[in-house]
NUDORO-796666 format. One line per field, with one value per residue (C-alpha): chain; residue in one letter; x, y negated, z. Coordinates in steps of 0.2 Angstrom, whole numbers, plus 2048, in hexadecimal, padded with zeros to 3 digits. Layout:
! NUDORO-796666
chaine	(A ...)
residu	(a ...)
c1	(X ...)
c2	(Y ...)
c3	(Z ...)
//
This chain:
! NUDORO-796666
chaine	(A A A A A A A A A A A A A A A A A A A A A A A A A A A A A A A A A A A A A A A A A A A A A A A A A A A A A A A A A A A A A A A A A A A A A A A A A A A A A A A A A A A A A A A A A A A A A A A A A A A A A A A A A A A A A A A A A A A A A A A A A A A A A A A A A A A A A A A A A A A A A A A A A A A A A A A A A A A A A A A A A A A A A A A A A A A A A A A A A A A A A A A A A A A A A A A A A A A A A A A A A A A A A A A A A A A A A A A A A A A A A A A A A A A A A A A A A A A A A A A A A A A A A A A A A A A A A A A A A A A A A A A A A A A A A A A A A A A A A A A A A A A A A)
residu	(x x x x x x x x x x x x x x x x x x x x x x x x x x x x x x x x x x x x x x x x x x x x x x x x x x x x x x x x x x x x x x x x x x x x x x x x x x x x x x x x x x x x x x x x x x x x x x x x x x x x x x x x x x x x x x x x x x x x x x x x x x x x x x x x x x x x x x x x x x x x x x x x x x x x x x x x x x x x x x x x x x x x x x x x x x x x x x x x x x x x x x x x x x x x x x x x x x x x x x x x x x x x x x x x x x x x x x x x x x x x x x x x x x x x x x x x x x x x x x x x x x x x x x x x x x x x x x x x x x x x x x x x x x x x x x x x x x x x x x x x x x x x x)
c1	(165 16C 15D 15F 171 16E 161 16B 17A 171 169 179 182 174 176 188 18B 17B 171 181 189 188 18E 19C 1A1 1A2 1AC 1B8 1BC 1BA 1C2 1D3 1E3 1F0 1EB 1F3 1F2 1F4 1E9 1F7 1F7 1F0 1E5 1DA 1D9 1D4 1C8 1C0 1BB 1AB 1B5 1B4 1A2 1A8 1B9 1B0 1A4 1B2 1BC 1AE 1AD 1C0 1C1 1B4 1BF 1C9 1C0 1C5 1C1 1B0 1AC 1AF 1A5 196 196 199 196 183 186 176 16B 172 17C 17A 180 190 193 190 19C 1A9 1A8 1A9 1B9 1C1 1BC 1C2 1D3 1D5 1CF 1CD 1D9 1E6 1DE 1CD 1D5 1DE 1CE 1C5 1D3 1D2 1C0 1C2 1D0 1C6 1B8 1C4 1CA 1B9 1B6 1BC 1B4 1B5 1B0 1A4 1B3 1BA 1C7 1CA 1CB 1CF 1CB 1DA 1E6 1F3 1F3 1E0 1E1 1EE 1E3 1D4 1E0 1E8 1D8 1D0 1DF 1E1 1CF 1CE 1DE 1D8 1C7 1CF 1DB 1CC 1BE 1C6 1C4 1D7 1E1 1F2 202 20D 215 205 1FD 20D 20A 1F8 1FD 20A 1FC 1F0 1FF 1FE 1EC 1EF 1FE 1F3 1E6 1F2 1F9 20B 216 209 20E 214 214 20A 216 217 204 203 210 206 1F5 1FE 204 1F2 1EC 1EE 1E3 1D4 1C5 1B2 1AA 197 197 1A1 195 186 18E 191 17F 179 185 182 170 166 16C 15F 15B 14B 147 149 15B 15F 165 172 178 179 185 190 18F 194 1A3 1A8 1A8 1B2 1BF 1C3 1D3 1D0 1D5 1CB 1BC 1BD 1BE 1AD 1A6 1A2 1A0 1AD 1A7 1B5 1AC 19C 1A7 1B1 1A3 195 19A 1A9 1A1 192 19D 1A6 195 18F 19E 19E 18B 18F 19E 193 185 190 199 18A 18F 19F 1AB 19E 1A7 1A1 1A6)
c2	(BCE BD6 BD1 BBF BBF BC6 BB9 BAA BB0 BB1 BA0 B98 BA1 B9C B8A B89 B95 B92 B9F BA6 BA9 BBC BBE BB1 BBA BCB BC4 BBA BC8 BD8 BD4 BDC BD2 BC7 BB9 BA8 BAC BBD BC3 BBD BAB B9E B96 BA5 BA4 B92 B92 BA2 B9A B92 B82 B7E B77 B6A B67 B65 B58 B4E B4F B47 B39 B36 B37 B2A B1D B1B B0F B17 B28 B23 B19 B29 B34 B27 B25 B36 B44 B43 B48 B3F B46 B58 B59 B6C B6F B65 B6E B7F B7A B74 B84 B8F B86 B88 B9B B9E B96 B9D BAF BB2 BB9 BAD BAD BA8 B9B B93 B93 B8A B7D B7A B77 B6A B61 B60 B58 B4C B46 B40 B37 B25 B14 B04 B00 AF3 AE8 AEA AF6 B05 B17 B28 B38 B3F B32 B3C B30 B31 B44 B43 B3A B46 B54 B4E B48 B59 B63 B59 B5B B6D B70 B66 B6E B7F B7A B74 B80 B8F BA0 BA3 B93 B94 B8F B81 B8B B92 B81 B7C B8B B86 B75 B7D B89 B7B B72 B7F B7C B69 B6A B74 B67 B59 B53 B4E B54 B58 B5A B6C B6B B62 B54 B50 B50 B43 B38 B39 B35 B26 B20 B1E B15 B03 B08 B0E B04 B07 B00 AFF B0F B18 B12 B17 B28 B2A B25 B32 B40 B3C B36 B3B B4C B55 B62 B68 B61 B72 B72 B60 B62 B6F B64 B56 B60 B64 B51 B4B B57 B52 B40 B44 B4D B3D B34 B26 B18 B1E B21 B0F B0A B13 B0A B1B B1A B23 B2A B34 B3B B40 B48 B52 B58 B5A B58 B64 B72 B71 B72 B81 B89 B85 B8C B9B B9E B9B BA7 BB4 BB2 BB3 BC2 BCD BD3 BD9 BCA BBE BAD B9B B99)
c3	(200 1F1 1E7 1ED 1E9 1D7 1D4 1DA 1D1 1C1 1C3 1C6 1B8 1AC 1B0 1AF 1A0 196 18C 184 194 195 183 186 196 18E 180 18B 197 18D 17C 17C 178 180 18B 18E 1A1 1A9 1B8 1C4 1BF 1CB 1BD 1BE 1D1 1D1 1C2 1C8 1D9 1DE 1E3 1D1 1D3 1DF 1D5 1C5 1CB 1D4 1C3 1BA 1C6 1C6 1B3 1B1 1B8 1A9 19E 18D 193 19A 18A 180 18B 18C 179 173 180 182 195 19A 18C 18E 19E 19F 18D 191 1A1 198 18A 196 1A1 192 18C 19D 19E 18C 18F 1A0 19E 18B 17E 177 166 16E 178 169 160 16E 16F 15C 15D 16B 162 152 15D 165 154 150 160 15F 161 16B 17D 182 185 173 178 16B 171 169 172 16A 171 17B 189 18B 18A 198 1A4 1A1 1A4 1B4 1BC 1B9 1BE 1CE 1D2 1D0 1DA 1E9 1E8 1E9 1F7 201 1FD 1F4 1FB 1FA 1FA 1F1 1F9 1F2 1E5 1E0 1DD 1D4 1C8 1C6 1C0 1B4 1AD 1AA 1A0 193 18F 190 183 178 178 174 185 184 192 19F 1B1 1B6 1C9 1D6 1D9 1C7 1C7 1D5 1CC 1BC 1C4 1CD 1BB 1B5 1C5 1BD 1AF 1BA 1BE 1C0 1B0 1B0 1A6 1B4 1C1 1B7 1B5 1C8 1CB 1BF 1C5 1D8 1D9 1CA 1C4 1B9 1C6 1CE 1DF 1E8 1E4 1E6 1F9 1F3 1E5 1F2 1FC 1EC 1E8 1F9 1F9 1E7 1ED 1FD 1F2 1E8 1EC 1F8 1EC 1DD 1E9 1EE 1DC 1D9 1E9 1F1 204 20F 220 227 236 22D 21F 22C 236 229 217 216 220 215 206 20C 210 1FE 1F5 200 1FB 1E9 1EA 1F2 1E5 1D6 1DC 1D9 1C8 1BF 1BB 1C2 1C2 1C2 1B0)
//
């Protein structure tokens, strides 16, 4: 069983962290110096849990509902041609800003901001977009934060209390401000209000539906692991807010989800947590 756990944990880590994963992990965790977040901060608890796998996929689906954000992703991110590379870059950024030194986190943010300045264009409907637009950055931030929070609350090994999740939102606000978000929410109630503020802007464009089909039905994975990804995808869909799920035209089957989908998601995250605990500081980064 130990050998199986080691092999499974390494395989998952390679997929999520990429070929530079071991070197990045050593640099992030072993470099001395002050951090943005100490070991007691909720952001470390949430981002270090296997529930992030479900929360991350749910966040992508939710973020796709903003036409300007989806247009920018579709035209500039290359997620279809290199989905694993995009996942690895995103997971490394999360790991650096959550666990790395302050200087490393500032460098990572500066690189992302420089990329955002170059990403601009026009949607198929003729609407201009800029990835550096604080309003658009704010949507990406609140959609991601809410998805990670709700995934941890439902699937996390040690769910936080109300104050803990408020502090988690406050922690993520620090990263959001560094990226250019203006006045990000700092507690869960403010997060819910900000999400509601964006609702009139959300809709399922053809690009959003195509992204959902790619993410849910056609992931670039071997057939042998498709059933496990299917469990992850089903739980990511079940995690979406009801209104946004309806906008994406994703079915809702409460009885099936309660009796089968969520238990399977709990088992999957437990298995991933078990596999990735095989080595020192193994996390789903």
